[in-house]
All heavy atoms as TSV, in Angstrom:
chain	resi	resn	atom	element	x	y	z
A	1	MET	N	N	103.162	-0.594	2.511
A	1	MET	CA	C	103.313	-2.098	2.800
A	1	MET	C	C	102.160	-2.824	2.207
A	1	MET	O	O	101.077	-2.474	2.226
A	1	MET	CB	C	103.252	-2.219	4.348
A	1	MET	CG	C	103.174	-3.544	4.767
A	1	MET	SD	S	102.857	-3.777	6.541
A	1	MET	CE	C	103.098	-5.479	6.745
A	2	THR	N	N	102.642	-3.724	1.476
A	2	THR	CA	C	101.660	-4.785	0.858
A	2	THR	C	C	101.901	-6.134	1.497
A	2	THR	O	O	103.014	-6.581	1.621
A	2	THR	CB	C	101.916	-4.774	-0.756
A	2	THR	OG1	O	101.618	-3.612	-1.185
A	2	THR	CG2	C	100.957	-5.772	-1.253
A	3	ALA	N	N	100.880	-6.755	1.948
A	3	ALA	CA	C	100.957	-7.993	2.536
A	3	ALA	C	C	99.992	-8.911	1.957
A	3	ALA	O	O	98.794	-8.612	1.552
A	3	ALA	CB	C	100.620	-7.838	4.141
A	4	VAL	N	N	100.385	-10.280	1.696
A	4	VAL	CA	C	99.531	-11.174	1.088
A	4	VAL	C	C	99.563	-12.349	1.961
A	4	VAL	O	O	100.724	-12.940	2.357
A	4	VAL	CB	C	99.964	-11.593	-0.272
A	4	VAL	CG1	C	99.167	-12.646	-0.908
A	4	VAL	CG2	C	100.002	-10.385	-1.177
A	5	GLY	N	N	98.393	-13.090	2.380
A	5	GLY	CA	C	98.329	-14.192	3.330
A	5	GLY	C	C	99.140	-13.915	4.662
A	5	GLY	O	O	99.766	-14.827	5.040
A	6	THR	N	N	98.835	-12.775	5.250
A	6	THR	CA	C	99.550	-12.391	6.459
A	6	THR	C	C	98.594	-12.465	7.688
A	6	THR	O	O	97.517	-11.997	7.647
A	6	THR	CB	C	100.028	-10.976	6.318
A	6	THR	OG1	O	100.989	-10.870	5.163
A	6	THR	CG2	C	100.783	-10.542	7.480
A	7	PRO	N	N	98.993	-13.094	8.716
A	7	PRO	CA	C	98.128	-13.110	9.999
A	7	PRO	C	C	98.232	-11.726	10.572
A	7	PRO	O	O	99.045	-10.932	10.459
A	7	PRO	CB	C	98.869	-14.171	10.817
A	7	PRO	CG	C	100.297	-14.280	10.383
A	7	PRO	CD	C	100.247	-13.809	8.940
A	8	ILE	N	N	97.129	-11.516	11.437
A	8	ILE	CA	C	97.001	-10.175	12.026
A	8	ILE	C	C	98.123	-9.902	13.001
A	8	ILE	O	O	98.597	-8.711	13.146
A	8	ILE	CB	C	95.580	-10.030	12.743
A	8	ILE	CG1	C	95.219	-8.587	12.822
A	8	ILE	CG2	C	95.604	-10.758	13.940
A	8	ILE	CD1	C	94.734	-7.876	11.526
A	9	TRP	N	N	98.691	-10.863	13.656
A	9	TRP	CA	C	99.880	-10.657	14.544
A	9	TRP	C	C	101.019	-10.148	13.834
A	9	TRP	O	O	101.888	-9.363	14.389
A	9	TRP	CB	C	100.147	-11.900	15.298
A	9	TRP	CG	C	100.636	-13.118	14.493
A	9	TRP	CD1	C	99.892	-14.182	14.140
A	9	TRP	CD2	C	102.022	-13.280	13.991
A	9	TRP	NE1	N	100.716	-14.980	13.299
A	9	TRP	CE2	C	101.813	-14.501	13.263
A	9	TRP	CE3	C	103.121	-12.616	13.909
A	9	TRP	CZ2	C	102.957	-15.081	12.600
A	9	TRP	CZ3	C	104.191	-13.050	13.222
A	9	TRP	CH2	C	104.133	-14.386	12.568
A	10	SER	N	N	101.240	-10.286	12.521
A	10	SER	CA	C	102.294	-9.766	11.795
A	10	SER	C	C	102.061	-8.212	11.599
A	10	SER	O	O	102.961	-7.484	11.763
A	10	SER	CB	C	102.449	-10.465	10.392
A	10	SER	OG	O	103.442	-9.935	9.786
A	11	LEU	N	N	100.867	-7.753	11.460
A	11	LEU	CA	C	100.491	-6.386	11.347
A	11	LEU	C	C	100.731	-5.757	12.763
A	11	LEU	O	O	101.348	-4.625	12.835
A	11	LEU	CB	C	99.120	-6.127	10.837
A	11	LEU	CG	C	98.600	-4.772	10.911
A	11	LEU	CD1	C	99.449	-3.807	9.927
A	11	LEU	CD2	C	97.061	-4.722	10.539
A	12	LEU	N	N	100.405	-6.490	13.776
A	12	LEU	CA	C	100.470	-6.010	15.080
A	12	LEU	C	C	102.085	-5.763	15.427
A	12	LEU	O	O	102.374	-4.707	15.994
A	12	LEU	CB	C	99.956	-7.063	16.033
A	12	LEU	CG	C	100.183	-6.696	17.495
A	12	LEU	CD1	C	99.338	-5.444	17.888
A	12	LEU	CD2	C	99.552	-7.796	18.372
A	13	GLN	N	N	102.974	-6.521	14.927
A	13	GLN	CA	C	104.362	-6.385	15.131
A	13	GLN	C	C	104.867	-5.031	14.554
A	13	GLN	O	O	105.691	-4.281	15.115
A	13	GLN	CB	C	105.199	-7.545	14.574
A	13	GLN	CG	C	104.976	-8.841	15.275
A	13	GLN	CD	C	105.240	-8.765	16.712
A	13	GLN	OE1	O	106.228	-8.214	17.277
A	13	GLN	NE2	N	104.369	-9.121	17.602
A	14	LEU	N	N	104.274	-4.630	13.381
A	14	LEU	CA	C	104.652	-3.385	12.671
A	14	LEU	C	C	104.131	-2.301	13.572
A	14	LEU	O	O	104.873	-1.278	13.751
A	14	LEU	CB	C	103.995	-3.313	11.343
A	14	LEU	CG	C	103.980	-2.026	10.662
A	14	LEU	CD1	C	105.433	-1.622	10.234
A	14	LEU	CD2	C	103.046	-1.920	9.500
A	15	VAL	N	N	102.913	-2.439	14.004
A	15	VAL	CA	C	102.266	-1.323	14.812
A	15	VAL	C	C	103.089	-1.065	16.135
A	15	VAL	O	O	103.322	-0.078	16.551
A	15	VAL	CB	C	100.759	-1.610	15.153
A	15	VAL	CG1	C	100.169	-0.538	16.138
A	15	VAL	CG2	C	100.048	-1.649	13.871
A	16	ILE	N	N	103.507	-2.156	16.855
A	16	ILE	CA	C	104.176	-2.108	18.001
A	16	ILE	C	C	105.591	-1.365	17.758
A	16	ILE	O	O	105.931	-0.381	18.589
A	16	ILE	CB	C	104.448	-3.526	18.646
A	16	ILE	CG1	C	103.263	-4.127	19.181
A	16	ILE	CG2	C	105.668	-3.457	19.632
A	16	ILE	CD1	C	103.443	-5.571	19.549
A	17	SER	N	N	106.199	-1.516	16.653
A	17	SER	CA	C	107.425	-0.896	16.312
A	17	SER	C	C	107.365	0.545	16.085
A	17	SER	O	O	108.239	1.309	16.398
A	17	SER	CB	C	108.164	-1.588	15.160
A	17	SER	OG	O	107.524	-1.297	13.987
A	18	LYS	N	N	106.078	0.968	15.606
A	18	LYS	CA	C	105.896	2.398	15.272
A	18	LYS	C	C	105.209	3.108	16.482
A	18	LYS	O	O	105.358	4.324	16.554
A	18	LYS	CB	C	104.902	2.512	14.130
A	18	LYS	CG	C	105.591	1.832	12.784
A	18	LYS	CD	C	106.655	2.473	12.450
A	18	LYS	CE	C	107.332	1.878	11.133
A	18	LYS	NZ	N	108.484	2.241	10.784
A	19	ALA	N	N	104.451	2.447	17.376
A	19	ALA	CA	C	103.587	3.042	18.378
A	19	ALA	C	C	104.476	3.542	19.605
A	19	ALA	O	O	104.029	4.464	20.278
A	19	ALA	CB	C	102.536	2.148	18.852
A	20	SER	N	N	105.605	2.933	19.913
A	20	SER	CA	C	106.359	3.322	21.027
A	20	SER	C	C	105.607	3.180	22.330
A	20	SER	O	O	105.750	3.888	23.248
A	20	SER	CB	C	106.877	4.815	20.926
A	20	SER	OG	O	107.667	4.844	19.715
A	21	ALA	N	N	104.631	2.144	22.289
A	21	ALA	CA	C	103.803	1.867	23.479
A	21	ALA	C	C	103.413	0.494	23.403
A	21	ALA	O	O	103.372	-0.117	22.310
A	21	ALA	CB	C	102.689	2.807	23.612
A	22	PRO	N	N	103.045	-0.199	24.509
A	22	PRO	CA	C	102.511	-1.564	24.410
A	22	PRO	C	C	101.202	-1.551	23.610
A	22	PRO	O	O	100.480	-0.620	23.574
A	22	PRO	CB	C	102.211	-1.907	25.843
A	22	PRO	CG	C	103.034	-1.006	26.636
A	22	PRO	CD	C	103.220	0.287	25.776
A	23	VAL	N	N	101.077	-2.616	22.837
A	23	VAL	CA	C	99.945	-2.824	22.020
A	23	VAL	C	C	99.436	-4.189	22.090
A	23	VAL	O	O	100.126	-5.228	22.157
A	23	VAL	CB	C	100.171	-2.518	20.500
A	23	VAL	CG1	C	99.031	-2.762	19.634
A	23	VAL	CG2	C	100.718	-1.163	20.227
A	24	SER	N	N	98.140	-4.414	22.299
A	24	SER	CA	C	97.483	-5.715	22.380
A	24	SER	C	C	96.409	-5.799	21.337
A	24	SER	O	O	95.870	-4.943	20.881
A	24	SER	CB	C	96.921	-5.975	23.766
A	24	SER	OG	O	95.685	-5.153	23.993
A	25	ASP	N	N	96.333	-7.122	20.818
A	25	ASP	CA	C	95.425	-7.446	19.738
A	25	ASP	C	C	94.134	-7.746	20.449
A	25	ASP	O	O	94.000	-8.897	21.000
A	25	ASP	CB	C	96.018	-8.643	18.953
A	25	ASP	CG	C	94.979	-9.133	17.831
A	25	ASP	OD1	O	93.992	-8.415	17.632
A	25	ASP	OD2	O	95.347	-10.048	17.106
A	26	GLU	N	N	93.033	-7.043	20.192
A	26	GLU	CA	C	91.745	-7.407	20.735
A	26	GLU	C	C	90.737	-7.329	19.513
A	26	GLU	O	O	89.580	-7.281	19.701
A	26	GLU	CB	C	91.267	-6.180	21.731
A	26	GLU	CG	C	92.186	-6.265	22.927
A	26	GLU	CD	C	91.788	-5.197	23.965
A	26	GLU	OE1	O	90.771	-4.623	23.801
A	26	GLU	OE2	O	92.525	-5.074	25.041
A	27	THR	N	N	91.366	-7.678	18.307
A	27	THR	CA	C	90.519	-7.772	17.127
A	27	THR	C	C	89.626	-9.098	17.082
A	27	THR	O	O	88.616	-9.047	16.473
A	27	THR	CB	C	91.314	-7.720	15.931
A	27	THR	OG1	O	92.190	-8.751	15.821
A	27	THR	CG2	C	92.070	-6.347	15.748
A	28	GLY	N	N	90.212	-10.032	17.651
A	28	GLY	CA	C	89.500	-11.495	17.557
A	28	GLY	C	C	89.617	-11.997	16.127
A	28	GLY	O	O	88.989	-12.981	15.742
A	29	LEU	N	N	90.468	-11.462	15.233
A	29	LEU	CA	C	90.621	-11.873	13.888
A	29	LEU	C	C	91.498	-13.035	13.803
A	29	LEU	O	O	92.624	-13.095	14.323
A	29	LEU	CB	C	91.138	-10.730	12.999
A	29	LEU	CG	C	90.200	-9.462	12.965
A	29	LEU	CD1	C	90.852	-8.416	12.093
A	29	LEU	CD2	C	88.854	-9.836	12.147
A	30	THR	N	N	91.172	-14.027	13.084
A	30	THR	CA	C	92.029	-15.259	12.923
A	30	THR	C	C	92.197	-15.344	11.347
A	30	THR	O	O	91.657	-14.729	10.578
A	30	THR	CB	C	91.492	-16.537	13.537
A	30	THR	OG1	O	90.072	-16.645	13.007
A	30	THR	CG2	C	91.402	-16.403	14.985
A	31	GLY	N	N	93.095	-16.241	10.942
A	31	GLY	CA	C	93.322	-16.530	9.567
A	31	GLY	C	C	94.279	-15.567	8.999
A	31	GLY	O	O	95.106	-14.887	9.750
A	32	THR	N	N	94.408	-15.422	7.706
A	32	THR	CA	C	95.363	-14.693	7.116
A	32	THR	C	C	94.734	-13.709	6.128
A	32	THR	O	O	93.509	-13.846	5.694
A	32	THR	CB	C	96.333	-15.436	6.267
A	32	THR	OG1	O	95.603	-16.252	5.291
A	32	THR	CG2	C	97.161	-16.445	7.015
A	33	TYR	N	N	95.353	-12.501	5.871
A	33	TYR	CA	C	94.692	-11.447	5.184
A	33	TYR	C	C	95.608	-10.857	4.160
A	33	TYR	O	O	96.883	-10.828	4.338
A	33	TYR	CB	C	94.317	-10.374	6.184
A	33	TYR	CG	C	93.328	-10.861	7.224
A	33	TYR	CD1	C	93.785	-11.353	8.366
A	33	TYR	CD2	C	91.964	-10.748	7.021
A	33	TYR	CE1	C	92.979	-11.926	9.288
A	33	TYR	CE2	C	91.130	-11.253	7.848
A	33	TYR	CZ	C	91.597	-11.861	9.060
A	33	TYR	OH	O	90.652	-12.336	9.912
A	34	ASP	N	N	95.173	-10.286	3.174
A	34	ASP	CA	C	95.881	-9.512	2.150
A	34	ASP	C	C	95.392	-8.014	2.265
A	34	ASP	O	O	94.245	-7.733	2.493
A	34	ASP	CB	C	95.427	-9.894	0.638
A	34	ASP	CG	C	95.574	-11.298	0.370
A	34	ASP	OD1	O	96.466	-12.040	1.122
A	34	ASP	OD2	O	94.949	-11.922	-0.598
A	35	PHE	N	N	96.437	-7.199	2.420
A	35	PHE	CA	C	96.070	-5.786	2.588
A	35	PHE	C	C	97.377	-4.921	2.173
A	35	PHE	O	O	98.368	-5.353	1.919
A	35	PHE	CB	C	95.700	-5.422	4.136
A	35	PHE	CG	C	96.918	-5.801	5.031
A	35	PHE	CD1	C	97.935	-4.869	5.277
A	35	PHE	CD2	C	96.940	-6.973	5.694
A	35	PHE	CE1	C	98.899	-5.106	6.107
A	35	PHE	CE2	C	98.020	-7.187	6.660
A	35	PHE	CZ	C	99.022	-6.339	6.822
A	36	GLN	N	N	96.876	-3.596	1.842
A	36	GLN	CA	C	97.875	-2.629	1.555
A	36	GLN	C	C	97.652	-1.510	2.472
A	36	GLN	O	O	96.593	-1.019	2.591
A	36	GLN	CB	C	97.773	-2.183	0.040
A	36	GLN	CG	C	98.866	-1.353	-0.355
A	36	GLN	CD	C	98.800	-1.026	-1.875
A	36	GLN	OE1	O	97.848	-1.333	-2.497
A	36	GLN	NE2	N	99.876	-0.416	-2.356
A	37	LEU	N	N	98.853	-0.946	2.990
A	37	LEU	CA	C	98.741	0.043	4.040
A	37	LEU	C	C	99.797	1.062	3.631
A	37	LEU	O	O	101.002	0.727	3.540
A	37	LEU	CB	C	98.992	-0.484	5.449
A	37	LEU	CG	C	98.862	0.423	6.553
A	37	LEU	CD1	C	97.356	0.937	6.655
A	37	LEU	CD2	C	99.260	-0.212	7.792
A	38	GLN	N	N	99.420	2.411	3.480
A	38	GLN	CA	C	100.404	3.421	3.087
A	38	GLN	C	C	100.290	4.451	4.267
A	38	GLN	O	O	99.333	4.921	4.558
A	38	GLN	CB	C	100.036	4.072	1.789
A	38	GLN	CG	C	100.140	2.957	0.608
A	38	GLN	CD	C	99.834	3.575	-0.626
A	38	GLN	OE1	O	99.009	4.447	-0.658
A	38	GLN	NE2	N	100.382	3.029	-1.729
A	39	TRP	N	N	101.434	4.850	4.750
A	39	TRP	CA	C	101.565	5.805	5.736
A	39	TRP	C	C	102.866	6.558	5.687
A	39	TRP	O	O	103.815	6.151	5.057
A	39	TRP	CB	C	101.424	5.116	7.164
A	39	TRP	CG	C	102.592	4.436	7.606
A	39	TRP	CD1	C	103.596	4.882	8.436
A	39	TRP	CD2	C	102.834	3.088	7.347
A	39	TRP	NE1	N	104.575	3.860	8.611
A	39	TRP	CE2	C	104.090	2.852	7.965
A	39	TRP	CE3	C	102.304	2.025	6.527
A	39	TRP	CZ2	C	104.738	1.518	7.825
A	39	TRP	CZ3	C	102.936	0.879	6.362
A	39	TRP	CH2	C	104.144	0.542	7.080
A	40	SER	N	N	103.025	7.581	6.477
A	40	SER	CA	C	104.289	8.363	6.532
A	40	SER	C	C	104.783	8.023	7.950
A	40	SER	O	O	104.187	7.768	8.924
A	40	SER	CB	C	103.968	9.796	6.626
A	40	SER	OG	O	105.069	10.696	6.992
A	41	ASN	N	N	106.189	7.917	7.959
A	41	ASN	CA	C	106.936	7.481	9.179
A	41	ASN	C	C	107.080	8.687	10.132
A	41	ASN	O	O	107.457	8.568	11.163
A	41	ASN	CB	C	108.265	6.925	8.786
A	41	ASN	CG	C	108.249	5.511	8.261
A	41	ASN	OD1	O	107.357	4.726	8.620
A	41	ASN	ND2	N	109.107	5.232	7.251
A	42	ASP	N	N	106.620	9.879	9.652
A	42	ASP	CA	C	106.679	11.080	10.480
A	42	ASP	C	C	105.513	11.075	11.449
A	42	ASP	O	O	104.470	10.635	11.139
A	42	ASP	CB	C	106.688	12.342	9.642
A	42	ASP	CG	C	107.829	12.417	8.671
A	42	ASP	OD1	O	108.901	11.956	8.961
A	42	ASP	OD2	O	107.621	13.023	7.558
A	43	VAL	N	N	105.882	11.594	12.724
A	43	VAL	CA	C	104.772	11.761	13.663
A	43	VAL	C	C	103.667	12.600	13.164
A	43	VAL	O	O	102.525	12.360	13.353
A	43	VAL	CB	C	105.407	12.180	15.062
A	43	VAL	CG1	C	104.296	12.375	16.018
A	43	VAL	CG2	C	106.370	11.179	15.607
A	44	ALA	N	N	104.037	13.797	12.637
A	44	ALA	CA	C	103.156	14.821	12.014
A	44	ALA	C	C	103.554	14.918	10.567
A	44	ALA	O	O	104.274	15.772	10.265
A	44	ALA	CB	C	103.246	16.107	12.837
A	45	PRO	N	N	102.979	14.209	9.606
A	45	PRO	CA	C	103.346	14.039	8.340
A	45	PRO	C	C	102.945	15.467	7.795
A	45	PRO	O	O	102.020	16.134	7.866
A	45	PRO	CB	C	102.540	13.084	7.610
A	45	PRO	CG	C	102.064	12.222	8.764
A	45	PRO	CD	C	102.048	13.197	10.013
A	46	ALA	N	N	104.062	15.983	6.951
A	46	ALA	CA	C	104.001	17.344	6.144
A	46	ALA	C	C	103.363	17.066	4.858
A	46	ALA	O	O	102.856	17.982	4.280
A	46	ALA	CB	C	105.232	17.981	6.178
A	47	ASP	N	N	103.487	15.841	4.374
A	47	ASP	CA	C	102.845	15.676	3.013
A	47	ASP	C	C	101.436	15.000	3.068
A	47	ASP	O	O	100.855	15.021	4.076
A	47	ASP	CB	C	103.842	14.668	2.149
A	47	ASP	CG	C	104.133	13.439	2.895
A	47	ASP	OD1	O	103.385	13.143	3.837
A	47	ASP	OD2	O	105.091	12.783	2.481
A	48	ASP	N	N	100.946	14.480	1.981
A	48	ASP	CA	C	99.562	13.946	2.068
A	48	ASP	C	C	99.485	12.449	2.494
A	48	ASP	O	O	98.436	11.936	2.630
A	48	ASP	CB	C	98.911	13.999	0.659
A	48	ASP	CG	C	99.826	14.300	-0.447
A	48	ASP	OD1	O	100.729	14.935	-0.349
A	48	ASP	OD2	O	99.223	13.962	-1.561
A	49	ARG	N	N	100.643	11.969	2.904
A	49	ARG	CA	C	100.548	10.515	3.528
A	49	ARG	C	C	100.155	10.740	5.084
A	49	ARG	O	O	100.446	11.658	5.641
A	49	ARG	CB	C	101.973	9.883	3.475
A	49	ARG	CG	C	102.354	9.524	2.059
A	49	ARG	CD	C	103.621	8.844	1.879
A	49	ARG	NE	N	104.722	9.710	2.425
A	49	ARG	CZ	C	105.851	9.187	2.644
A	49	ARG	NH1	N	106.159	7.910	2.628
A	49	ARG	NH2	N	106.892	10.008	3.035
A	50	LEU	N	N	99.413	9.559	5.451
A	50	LEU	CA	C	98.844	9.628	6.740
A	50	LEU	C	C	99.821	9.182	7.847
A	50	LEU	O	O	100.751	8.317	7.595
A	50	LEU	CB	C	97.607	8.754	6.773
A	50	LEU	CG	C	96.555	9.040	5.685
A	50	LEU	CD1	C	95.504	7.926	5.659
A	50	LEU	CD2	C	95.876	10.269	5.926
A	51	SER	N	N	99.505	9.447	9.059
A	51	SER	CA	C	100.216	8.744	10.172
A	51	SER	C	C	99.835	7.232	10.212
A	51	SER	O	O	98.754	6.974	9.621
A	51	SER	CB	C	99.831	9.369	11.575
A	51	SER	OG	O	98.602	9.174	11.825
A	52	ILE	N	N	100.551	6.406	10.929
A	52	ILE	CA	C	100.273	5.036	10.962
A	52	ILE	C	C	98.774	4.812	11.531
A	52	ILE	O	O	98.008	3.968	11.229
A	52	ILE	CB	C	101.273	4.241	11.563
A	52	ILE	CG1	C	100.996	2.681	11.601
A	52	ILE	CG2	C	101.458	4.609	12.976
A	52	ILE	CD1	C	101.768	2.063	10.557
A	53	TYR	N	N	98.540	5.730	12.567
A	53	TYR	CA	C	97.266	5.540	13.360
A	53	TYR	C	C	96.087	5.798	12.482
A	53	TYR	O	O	95.177	5.150	12.362
A	53	TYR	CB	C	97.310	6.567	14.518
A	53	TYR	CG	C	98.554	6.229	15.393
A	53	TYR	CD1	C	99.527	7.243	15.373
A	53	TYR	CD2	C	98.684	5.220	16.266
A	53	TYR	CE1	C	100.629	6.967	16.110
A	53	TYR	CE2	C	99.784	5.002	17.006
A	53	TYR	CZ	C	100.818	5.991	16.863
A	53	TYR	OH	O	101.891	5.729	17.635
A	54	THR	N	N	96.203	6.940	11.569
A	54	THR	CA	C	95.155	7.332	10.714
A	54	THR	C	C	95.060	6.278	9.640
A	54	THR	O	O	93.937	5.860	9.074
A	54	THR	CB	C	95.359	8.673	10.226
A	54	THR	OG1	O	95.476	9.607	11.205
A	54	THR	CG2	C	94.237	9.132	9.286
A	55	ALA	N	N	96.254	5.855	9.103
A	55	ALA	CA	C	96.076	4.966	7.941
A	55	ALA	C	C	95.490	3.645	8.435
A	55	ALA	O	O	94.584	3.047	7.746
A	55	ALA	CB	C	97.540	4.626	7.553
A	56	LEU	N	N	95.851	3.167	9.593
A	56	LEU	CA	C	95.187	1.858	10.028
A	56	LEU	C	C	93.584	1.964	10.218
A	56	LEU	O	O	92.875	1.065	9.731
A	56	LEU	CB	C	95.623	1.452	11.518
A	56	LEU	CG	C	96.985	0.797	11.604
A	56	LEU	CD1	C	97.500	0.918	13.000
A	56	LEU	CD2	C	96.965	-0.525	11.126
A	57	GLN	N	N	93.181	3.190	10.623
A	57	GLN	CA	C	91.644	3.213	10.701
A	57	GLN	C	C	91.021	3.462	9.375
A	57	GLN	O	O	90.050	2.957	9.059
A	57	GLN	CB	C	91.383	4.428	11.669
A	57	GLN	CG	C	89.893	4.583	11.894
A	57	GLN	CD	C	89.561	5.431	13.126
A	57	GLN	OE1	O	90.447	6.047	13.705
A	57	GLN	NE2	N	88.305	5.604	13.471
A	58	GLU	N	N	91.697	4.432	8.509
A	58	GLU	CA	C	90.911	4.676	7.236
A	58	GLU	C	C	91.262	3.637	6.262
A	58	GLU	O	O	90.309	3.419	5.343
A	58	GLU	CB	C	91.480	6.015	6.745
A	58	GLU	CG	C	91.030	7.232	7.611
A	58	GLU	CD	C	91.545	8.620	6.962
A	58	GLU	OE1	O	92.081	8.611	5.929
A	58	GLU	OE2	O	91.219	9.565	7.598
A	59	GLN	N	N	92.263	2.946	6.188
A	59	GLN	CA	C	92.515	1.999	5.111
A	59	GLN	C	C	92.187	0.565	5.533
A	59	GLN	O	O	91.642	-0.281	4.605
A	59	GLN	CB	C	94.037	1.892	4.785
A	59	GLN	CG	C	94.475	3.373	4.124
A	59	GLN	CD	C	95.867	3.367	3.966
A	59	GLN	OE1	O	96.589	2.570	3.689
A	59	GLN	NE2	N	96.351	4.726	3.967
A	60	LEU	N	N	92.238	0.199	6.754
A	60	LEU	CA	C	91.981	-1.122	7.239
A	60	LEU	C	C	90.756	-1.203	8.261
A	60	LEU	O	O	90.393	-2.339	8.563
A	60	LEU	CB	C	93.227	-1.831	7.834
A	60	LEU	CG	C	94.472	-1.830	7.039
A	60	LEU	CD1	C	95.568	-2.613	7.875
A	60	LEU	CD2	C	94.208	-2.602	5.727
A	61	GLY	N	N	90.321	-0.161	8.762
A	61	GLY	CA	C	89.164	-0.212	9.524
A	61	GLY	C	C	89.567	-0.597	11.016
A	61	GLY	O	O	88.647	-1.000	11.821
A	62	LEU	N	N	90.864	-0.491	11.379
A	62	LEU	CA	C	91.291	-0.931	12.661
A	62	LEU	C	C	91.612	0.348	13.406
A	62	LEU	O	O	92.240	1.319	12.838
A	62	LEU	CB	C	92.572	-1.663	12.552
A	62	LEU	CG	C	92.401	-3.104	11.810
A	62	LEU	CD1	C	93.674	-3.722	11.626
A	62	LEU	CD2	C	91.384	-3.912	12.490
A	63	LYS	N	N	91.288	0.482	14.784
A	63	LYS	CA	C	91.506	1.546	15.542
A	63	LYS	C	C	92.320	1.366	16.649
A	63	LYS	O	O	92.063	0.399	17.446
A	63	LYS	CB	C	90.154	2.220	15.990
A	63	LYS	CG	C	90.173	3.476	16.782
A	63	LYS	CD	C	88.851	3.935	17.061
A	63	LYS	CE	C	88.920	5.308	17.949
A	63	LYS	NZ	N	87.586	5.693	18.197
A	64	LEU	N	N	93.356	2.215	16.918
A	64	LEU	CA	C	94.162	2.025	18.161
A	64	LEU	C	C	93.578	2.979	19.232
A	64	LEU	O	O	93.215	4.120	18.945
A	64	LEU	CB	C	95.622	2.643	17.851
A	64	LEU	CG	C	96.517	1.677	16.975
A	64	LEU	CD1	C	97.803	2.256	16.723
A	64	LEU	CD2	C	96.615	0.284	17.591
A	65	GLU	N	N	93.348	2.343	20.338
A	65	GLU	CA	C	92.802	3.025	21.440
A	65	GLU	C	C	93.651	3.201	22.578
A	65	GLU	O	O	94.192	2.057	23.121
A	65	GLU	CB	C	91.435	2.450	21.949
A	65	GLU	CG	C	90.370	2.438	20.852
A	65	GLU	CD	C	89.047	1.852	21.398
A	65	GLU	OE1	O	89.060	1.064	22.396
A	65	GLU	OE2	O	87.982	2.113	20.721
A	66	ARG	N	N	93.928	4.218	23.131
A	66	ARG	CA	C	94.838	4.279	24.370
A	66	ARG	C	C	93.932	3.990	25.638
A	66	ARG	O	O	92.941	4.500	25.789
A	66	ARG	CB	C	95.382	5.783	24.438
A	66	ARG	CG	C	96.365	5.911	25.572
A	66	ARG	CD	C	97.196	7.222	25.596
A	66	ARG	NE	N	97.874	7.427	24.384
A	66	ARG	CZ	C	99.170	7.193	24.191
A	66	ARG	NH1	N	99.829	6.746	25.251
A	66	ARG	NH2	N	99.711	7.421	22.996
A	67	ARG	N	N	94.539	3.094	26.394
A	67	ARG	CA	C	93.852	2.614	27.587
A	67	ARG	C	C	94.831	2.562	28.746
A	67	ARG	O	O	95.977	2.287	28.597
A	67	ARG	CB	C	93.186	1.244	27.471
A	67	ARG	CG	C	92.111	1.235	26.425
A	67	ARG	CD	C	91.439	-0.034	26.421
A	67	ARG	NE	N	90.537	-0.194	25.367
A	67	ARG	CZ	C	89.947	-1.263	24.904
A	67	ARG	NH1	N	90.214	-2.405	25.512
A	67	ARG	NH2	N	89.031	-1.380	23.967
A	68	ARG	N	N	94.294	2.724	29.890
A	68	ARG	CA	C	95.049	2.463	31.180
A	68	ARG	C	C	94.713	1.188	31.510
A	68	ARG	O	O	93.664	0.694	31.801
A	68	ARG	CB	C	94.656	3.505	32.143
A	68	ARG	CG	C	95.645	4.023	32.855
A	68	ARG	CD	C	95.174	5.302	33.705
A	68	ARG	NE	N	96.125	6.292	33.375
A	68	ARG	CZ	C	96.698	7.038	34.276
A	68	ARG	NH1	N	96.346	6.886	35.591
A	68	ARG	NH2	N	97.591	7.925	34.041
A	69	VAL	N	N	95.783	0.319	31.870
A	69	VAL	CA	C	95.557	-1.035	32.315
A	69	VAL	C	C	96.209	-1.265	33.577
A	69	VAL	O	O	97.179	-0.740	33.972
A	69	VAL	CB	C	96.262	-2.039	31.288
A	69	VAL	CG1	C	95.919	-3.427	31.631
A	69	VAL	CG2	C	95.699	-1.764	29.888
């Protein structure tokens, strides 16, 4: 996925669709961003592509944390 001038909430929508769990934005980031994110759609990727969770952390520096609310 390549994004140009994209707000963080747009990335959040992608994560929500892949996470199968509620996700909240606690980044505090505003504005728009350019980024490229590459991941495998498989839960346990067999090739060298990363899961969406690992890709978010390694490529964008964003970490998903499971919490009880």
